[in-house]
VOTOR-808087 format. One line per field, with one value per residue (C-alpha): x, y, z; residue in three letters. Coordinates in Angstrom, 3 decimals. Example, Ala and Ser with C-alpha at 12.3 -4.5 7.8 and 13.67 -1.06 7.14 Angstrom:
2
xx = c(12.300, 13.670) $
yy = c(-4.500, -1.060) $
zz = c(7.800, 7.140) $
r = c(Ala, Ser) $
END
This chain:
340
xx = c(-17.865, -18.706, -16.227, -16.023, -12.417, -12.100, -8.889, -8.737, -6.540, -4.123, -1.090, -2.477, -6.065, -4.961, -2.908, -5.767, -8.364, -6.023, -5.624, -9.381, -10.142, -7.536, -9.130, -12.546, -14.294, -16.386, -14.726, -16.207, -13.469, -14.168, -11.652, -11.650, -8.258, -7.019, -3.709, -1.992, 0.569, 0.698, -2.715, -1.084, 0.096, -3.384, -4.952, -2.376, -3.328, -7.010, -6.176, -4.405, -7.482, -9.754, -7.433, -7.115, -10.882, -11.282, -9.221, -9.771, -12.737, -13.452, -15.088, -14.353, -16.460, -15.256, -16.896, -14.986, -16.158, -15.121, -15.823, -16.681, -19.607, -22.280, -24.728, -22.130, -21.334, -25.016, -25.653, -22.785, -24.211, -27.748, -26.557, -24.436, -24.888, -21.469, -20.326, -17.269, -16.039, -12.279, -11.700, -8.197, -8.889, -7.369, -5.346, -1.943, 1.390, 2.806, 4.546, 1.682, -0.541, 1.674, 0.733, -2.782, -4.698, -8.075, -7.456, -7.230, -10.484, -12.312, -10.928, -10.095, -12.912, -15.836, -15.120, -14.852, -18.077, -19.844, -18.467, -19.536, -23.045, -23.374, -22.186, -24.606, -27.653, -26.646, -25.915, -22.540, -21.209, -17.682, -15.804, -12.018, -10.176, -6.621, -5.048, -1.333, 1.691, 1.857, -0.848, 1.838, 3.203, 5.232, 5.294, 8.815, 8.062, 9.116, 7.748, 4.548, 1.615, -2.106, -2.589, -0.843, -2.573, -2.092, -3.296, -0.197, -0.026, 2.833, 1.032, -2.469, -2.426, -1.959, -4.644, -7.200, -6.358, -6.652, -9.998, -11.042, -10.369, -12.518, -15.268, -15.300, -15.651, -18.652, -20.403, -19.435, -20.915, -24.064, -25.011, -23.074, -21.226, -18.212, -15.070, -11.370, -8.663, -5.249, -2.198, 0.122, 3.868, 5.758, 4.422, 6.619, 6.780, 5.849, 3.279, 4.125, 3.386, 5.790, 5.884, 7.345, 11.020, 11.690, 10.193, 11.960, 15.289, 15.268, 14.356, 17.052, 19.804, 19.199, 19.256, 22.427, 20.566, 20.883, 18.428, 17.287, 18.272, 16.397, 17.785, 21.086, 19.670, 19.608, 15.890, 14.411, 11.295, 9.457, 9.385, 6.619, 6.332, 3.001, 2.189, 2.484, 0.143, -2.434, -2.333, -3.021, -5.793, -7.667, -7.273, -8.561, -11.431, -12.527, -12.718, -15.533, -14.770, -16.586, -16.906, -14.063, -15.632, -12.639, -12.821, -12.967, -14.577, -12.795, -9.451, -10.201, -7.879, -7.511, -7.320, -10.652, -14.075, -17.340, -18.499, -17.478, -14.341, -10.633, -7.319, -4.227, -0.713, 0.564, 4.316, 7.422, 8.389, 12.001, 12.923, 15.675, 17.731, 17.039, 20.745, 20.524, 17.357, 19.253, 22.085, 19.539, 18.335, 21.901, 22.581, 19.431, 20.038, 23.758, 24.722, 25.658, 23.389, 24.366, 23.128, 21.970, 22.030, 19.215, 17.808, 14.674, 11.688, 8.833, 6.160, 8.366, 8.409, 12.041, 11.444, 8.703, 8.555, 5.410, 4.339, 2.291, 1.533, -2.189, -2.443, -0.625, -2.835, -6.034, -5.378, -2.247, -0.124, 2.665, 4.645, 8.052, 9.526, 13.131, 13.797, 16.552, 14.284, 11.338, 13.444, 14.952, 11.437, 10.449, 13.514, 12.829, 9.239, 10.366, 12.849, 10.299, 7.520, 9.655, 12.054, 15.081) $
yy = c(-4.478, -1.670, -1.645, 0.383, 1.063, 2.629, 4.529, 5.470, 8.495, 6.292, 4.433, 0.941, 2.092, 4.512, 1.891, -0.619, 1.864, 2.852, -0.761, -1.374, 1.764, 0.788, -2.635, -1.040, -1.258, 1.507, 2.550, 4.530, 5.810, 6.629, 8.564, 11.271, 12.636, 13.370, 14.966, 11.924, 12.737, 15.545, 15.633, 17.094, 13.686, 12.276, 14.997, 14.304, 10.608, 11.509, 13.738, 10.825, 8.626, 11.281, 11.803, 8.060, 7.568, 10.373, 8.484, 4.828, 2.506, 2.558, 5.289, 6.950, 8.743, 9.954, 10.245, 12.497, 11.323, 9.523, 5.796, 6.362, 8.470, 5.785, 7.931, 8.724, 5.037, 4.101, 6.857, 5.625, 2.106, 3.402, 5.403, 2.649, -1.086, -2.702, -5.963, -5.897, -3.932, -3.606, -2.082, -0.586, 2.461, 2.310, 4.260, 2.845, 2.994, 0.860, 3.678, 6.181, 3.663, 4.097, 7.775, 8.031, 4.767, 6.530, 7.176, 3.406, 2.785, 5.301, 4.162, 0.492, -0.601, 1.795, 2.343, -1.379, -2.053, 0.444, -1.310, -4.736, -3.509, -1.786, -4.902, -7.055, -4.929, -4.473, -8.210, -7.364, -10.395, -10.161, -8.001, -8.002, -6.110, -5.288, -6.885, -6.833, -9.005, -7.233, -9.595, -12.285, -10.285, -12.433, -15.422, -16.539, -19.598, -18.734, -18.285, -16.837, -19.057, -18.304, -21.698, -20.465, -18.661, -14.881, -13.845, -12.103, -8.672, -6.413, -3.100, -1.669, -1.272, -5.022, -5.679, -3.638, -5.433, -8.830, -7.628, -6.892, -10.513, -11.760, -9.240, -10.352, -13.991, -13.214, -11.549, -14.390, -16.845, -14.934, -13.410, -15.570, -12.459, -13.659, -12.025, -12.297, -10.763, -10.011, -9.750, -7.297, -7.546, -4.186, -2.657, -0.148, 1.528, 4.663, 6.974, 5.470, 6.994, 9.753, 8.283, 4.966, 4.063, 4.049, 7.508, 9.029, 7.374, 8.523, 12.061, 12.267, 10.656, 13.089, 15.988, 14.729, 14.254, 11.243, 8.356, 6.506, 2.834, 0.887, -2.367, -1.312, -2.533, -6.173, -6.944, -8.418, -7.530, -9.261, -6.078, -6.385, -4.176, -2.392, -3.664, -7.221, -6.394, -4.872, -7.892, -10.148, -7.920, -7.853, -11.567, -12.426, -9.931, -11.400, -14.889, -14.899, -16.562, -19.843, -22.145, -24.635, -28.114, -29.639, -27.284, -29.268, -27.566, -30.008, -28.869, -25.377, -23.915, -20.135, -19.243, -20.681, -21.682, -23.452, -19.879, -18.020, -16.639, -16.885, -15.178, -14.931, -13.616, -11.371, -11.004, -11.333, -14.623, -13.367, -11.443, -8.839, -7.267, -3.581, -2.901, -4.503, -2.517, 0.690, -0.422, -0.786, 2.766, 4.100, 2.369, 3.783, 7.293, 7.178, 8.541, 6.968, 7.340, 8.956, 6.339, 6.987, 3.553, 2.994, 0.065, -1.841, 0.402, -0.602, -2.548, -3.469, -7.097, -8.219, -10.254, -10.949, -13.672, -14.620, -18.115, -17.394, -20.978, -20.577, -17.435, -19.137, -22.220, -20.143, -17.575, -18.805, -15.833, -14.840, -11.585, -11.718, -8.216, -8.139, -5.454, -3.708, -3.426, -2.152, 0.366, 1.688, 2.231, 4.141, 6.386, 7.196, 8.094, 10.186, 12.209, 12.782, 13.748, 16.130, 17.200, 16.212) $
zz = c(-22.079, -19.691, -16.831, -13.635, -12.637, -9.203, -8.547, -12.234, -11.481, -9.549, -10.835, -11.513, -12.038, -14.760, -16.579, -16.365, -17.624, -20.471, -21.624, -21.467, -23.495, -26.083, -26.541, -27.126, -23.756, -22.235, -18.977, -16.120, -13.834, -10.177, -8.073, -5.417, -6.644, -3.138, -2.156, -0.587, -3.266, -5.848, -7.596, -10.717, -11.902, -11.250, -13.381, -16.106, -16.083, -16.446, -19.395, -21.100, -20.580, -22.096, -25.068, -25.649, -25.562, -28.110, -30.688, -29.678, -30.085, -26.355, -24.309, -20.972, -18.395, -15.022, -11.606, -9.192, -5.788, -2.603, -2.359, 1.299, 0.058, -0.114, -2.087, -4.740, -5.208, -5.361, -7.919, -10.077, -10.165, -10.724, -13.746, -15.300, -15.713, -15.363, -16.900, -14.672, -11.654, -11.126, -7.707, -7.522, -5.343, -1.870, 0.602, -0.257, 1.521, 4.308, 6.157, 5.952, 7.746, 10.809, 11.101, 9.642, 10.145, 9.882, 6.167, 5.679, 7.524, 5.323, 1.980, 2.423, 4.740, 4.305, 0.614, -0.053, 1.847, -0.417, -3.503, -2.245, -1.463, -4.828, -6.667, -4.687, -5.458, -9.107, -9.461, -10.964, -12.894, -11.436, -8.925, -9.137, -6.410, -5.382, -2.359, -1.539, -0.865, 2.495, 3.796, 4.084, 7.012, 9.393, 7.002, 6.096, 3.943, 0.390, -2.172, -0.740, -1.696, -1.684, -0.028, 3.140, 5.995, 6.179, 9.597, 10.956, 9.242, 10.288, 9.769, 9.548, 5.758, 5.352, 7.961, 5.991, 2.748, 4.431, 5.778, 2.181, 1.239, 4.128, 3.369, -0.267, 0.747, 2.925, -0.033, -2.366, 0.143, 1.120, -2.223, -4.720, -5.878, -7.899, -6.469, -7.239, -5.045, -6.513, -4.275, -6.026, -5.436, -5.449, -8.651, -10.512, -13.894, -15.890, -14.287, -10.902, -7.516, -6.413, -2.886, -4.082, -4.020, -7.786, -8.258, -5.238, -6.004, -9.635, -8.619, -5.933, -7.997, -10.854, -8.363, -6.642, -3.363, -1.030, -1.098, 2.065, 1.836, 4.489, 5.902, 4.282, 0.959, 2.039, 1.850, -1.313, -3.271, -6.088, -8.192, -10.802, -13.882, -14.183, -17.704, -16.388, -13.512, -15.881, -18.181, -15.215, -13.863, -17.164, -17.879, -14.406, -14.633, -17.967, -16.410, -13.840, -10.494, -9.850, -6.821, -6.419, -6.698, -4.907, -1.901, 1.334, 4.381, 6.696, 5.277, 3.879, 1.265, 1.917, -1.794, -2.957, -1.649, -2.316, -3.042, -6.254, -4.593, -5.340, -4.657, -6.866, -6.426, -9.216, -8.923, -11.059, -9.393, -9.330, -6.141, -6.357, -3.572, -2.983, -3.542, -7.016, -7.764, -6.940, -9.246, -12.074, -11.428, -11.372, -14.688, -16.303, -14.963, -15.737, -12.347, -8.975, -5.968, -2.693, -0.228, 3.318, 4.958, 7.473, 9.483, 8.469, 9.109, 11.392, 9.522, 6.560, 5.440, 4.988, 1.815, -0.744, -3.388, -5.301, -6.232, -9.384, -10.425, -9.648, -11.802, -14.660, -14.436, -14.389, -17.128, -18.906, -17.925, -15.557, -15.281, -16.939, -17.454, -16.129, -13.527, -15.504, -18.529, -16.483, -14.575, -17.820, -19.224, -16.096, -16.225, -19.885, -19.002, -16.006, -18.044, -20.785, -18.354, -16.266, -19.005, -16.926) $
r = c(Met, Lys, Val, Leu, Val, Thr, Gly, Ala, Ala, Gly, Phe, Ile, Gly, Phe, Gln, Thr, Ala, Leu, Arg, Leu, Ile, Glu, Arg, Gly, Asp, Thr, Val, Val, Gly, Phe, Asp, Val, Val, Asn, Asp, Tyr, Tyr, Asp, Pro, Ala, Ile, Lys, Glu, Ala, Arg, Leu, Lys, Val, Leu, Glu, Glu, Thr, Ala, Ala, Arg, Ala, Gln, Gly, Asp, Phe, Ala, Phe, Val, Arg, Ala, Asn, Leu, Ala, Asp, Arg, Glu, Ala, Val, Glu, Gln, Cys, Phe, Ala, Thr, His, Gly, Phe, Asp, Arg, Val, Ile, His, Leu, Ala, Ala, Gln, Ala, Gly, Val, Arg, Tyr, Ser, Leu, Val, Asn, Pro, His, Ala, Tyr, Val, Glu, Ser, Asn, Leu, Ile, Gly, Phe, Thr, Asn, Ile, Leu, Glu, Ala, Cys, Arg, His, Ala, Gln, Thr, Pro, His, Leu, Thr, Tyr, Ala, Ser, Thr, Ser, Ser, Val, Tyr, Gly, Ala, Asn, Thr, Lys, Met, Pro, Phe, Ser, Glu, His, Asp, Gly, Val, Asp, His, Pro, Leu, Gln, Phe, Tyr, Ala, Ala, Thr, Lys, Arg, Ala, Asn, Glu, Leu, Met, Ala, His, Ser, Tyr, Ser, His, Leu, Tyr, Arg, Leu, Pro, Thr, Thr, Gly, Leu, Arg, Phe, Phe, Thr, Val, Tyr, Gly, Pro, Trp, Gly, Arg, Pro, Asp, Met, Ala, Leu, Phe, Met, Phe, Thr, Lys, Asn, Ile, Leu, Ala, Gly, Glu, Pro, Ile, Pro, Val, Phe, Asn, His, Gly, Asn, His, Thr, Arg, Asp, Phe, Thr, Tyr, Val, Asp, Asp, Ile, Val, Glu, Gly, Val, Ile, Arg, Val, Ser, Asp, Gln, Ile, Ala, Glu, Pro, Asp, Pro, Ala, Trp, Asp, Pro, Ser, Asp, Pro, Asp, Pro, Arg, Ser, Ser, Asn, Ala, Pro, Phe, Arg, Ile, Phe, Asn, Ile, Gly, Asn, Asn, Ala, Pro, Val, Lys, Leu, Ser, Ala, Tyr, Ile, Glu, Ala, Ile, Glu, Glu, Ala, Val, Gly, Lys, Pro, Ala, Ile, Lys, Glu, Met, Leu, Pro, Leu, Gln, Ala, Gly, Asp, Val, Pro, Asp, Thr, Tyr, Ala, Asp, Val, Ser, Glu, Leu, Glu, Ala, Ala, Val, Gly, Tyr, Lys, Pro, Ala, Thr, Pro, Val, Arg, Glu, Gly, Val, Ala, Arg, Phe, Val, Arg, Trp, Tyr, Arg, Asp, Tyr, Tyr, Gly, Ser) $
END
């Protein structure tokens, strides 16, 4: 197939594009390669994609542009006919949304509108896009289920991603554009983002510098290994969303519709305390952390826990990589990449 992967220089977008190229698909990557974090690692990811395409059955082309640039998006779709669009580009980061909300409007709202419009006019067979576990916001019922309402976000990042889900439904309803939203739960692994906890903690522990431990390490996260996320993304993308024949407008289920629209959680279904996650890093690094204990930060969700029964029923798959194994793989990659 020919697949557009937005955010191809990013963490999950890179890993997804890599898997698609390796299986023989033609991938067009789209990314602005901004400086939200060090662009050097983004350029290194792109180099890996190019090198992989040179020796694999698949192919790779890259468009360096901003999704908020409507003309650039339209030109990309005019040049290529896509069998699938996997939209993974976004302004990420819960805490950054507290200081620069305009970046989230540009990338997550304007950029997503441009993708929806392009898919509509091109009659794209299926749009799969990234949402987030952060949409569960103030919900405390565990595990988080797609059947529950998610209208109480705790920060602007989550609000923009929830808006994406609603925007997608409107296009699925109006134009019968098949869309699938995927709520990712704390993704980690090799080639991860330098602004995320695993990357920062590993770096600081190796350097003998303190790590900030919010909520004194007591909150839990459904840490999900990136390979598991990618497997779920590709399986879902391959299976085109269809209307739910059992959907009842008098008792509407938030996760499906009488339009070709659906939402899935992708999480490890096994929440781990932050303190235990840090212990796994210490074990993999072989060195204890210097911990700076801090209160829960504004906008943080205390706990996350994914119900993945709908994903498993739909595509026969659920994430399963244990945290200690995934963390050890990341640390090996980190030491190899930075020579530390």
